[in-house]
N, C-alpha and C positions, 0 to 999 in steps of 0.2 A: 209446068214442070217445077221442080224443087230447086230452091235457092238456099244459099247459105253452105257452110261448112259441113262437109260430111264427118259424121262422128261416129265411131263404132268403139263401142268398148264391151271387153268380156268380164263377166262376173268372174271374180278370183275364187279359187277353192282354196280352202286351207291345205297345205302341203300334207301328203299322206304320210303316216309315221307308223311303219309297221313294228311289232313287238320282235327283239331278237329271239328268233326260235330255239327253242330247247330240244334236243333229241338224245333220247338215252340210248346208251351202248353204240354211239355213233357221233359224229363231228361234222362241221360245216368244212369243206373243201375251199370255199371262197374266202378271201380275207375278211377277218371279222371287224365289224364296225360296232359303233355305240348305238347309230340309229341306222333305220333303213327307209328309203322313201319311195314314190311311185316309181315302179318298172325296176327297182332293183331287183336283182336275181342273186340267190344261193344255190349252191350244189352241196350235197351232203354224201357221205359215205360210212358206212358200219364198221364197227369193230370187228376183228377176226373173229369167225365163229358164229358172226350174226348176219342175216339177210336183210336187204332194204325192201319193204313192203311200201308201195307208194311211188311217187315221182321223185326222181333224184334232183331235178331243179325246181324252183319255186320261185314266184314273182311276186313283188309287193304291188297290191292292188289300191285304188283311191278310197276303199272303204277300211282302210288299215288292216285287211287280212292278207293271208298267203294263199295264191290259187297256182296250182292244185295245192291242196293242204299239205302241211310239212308231213314228210314221211317216217315211218316208224322202222326201228331196227328190231327184229325178231330172232331170236336163237335159231340157228338154221344148221344144215351140215355144211362141212367145210368144202 
């Protein structure tokens, strides 16, 4: 059997830093921050006269990207 203290360590990963998303003809519904980290979520809405194409809510991933991708606001019917 093994003897001695049990030592377990996990490699630490640098904390994810996702860029602040820019969305034309729309805005973030969530409170704005200067930095977003892993598992932070943001919700979006479009200006009147525009429709959201994509997902309304996105989440910051470990590889510094938003999943699903940041949506677009496109001209649409009211």
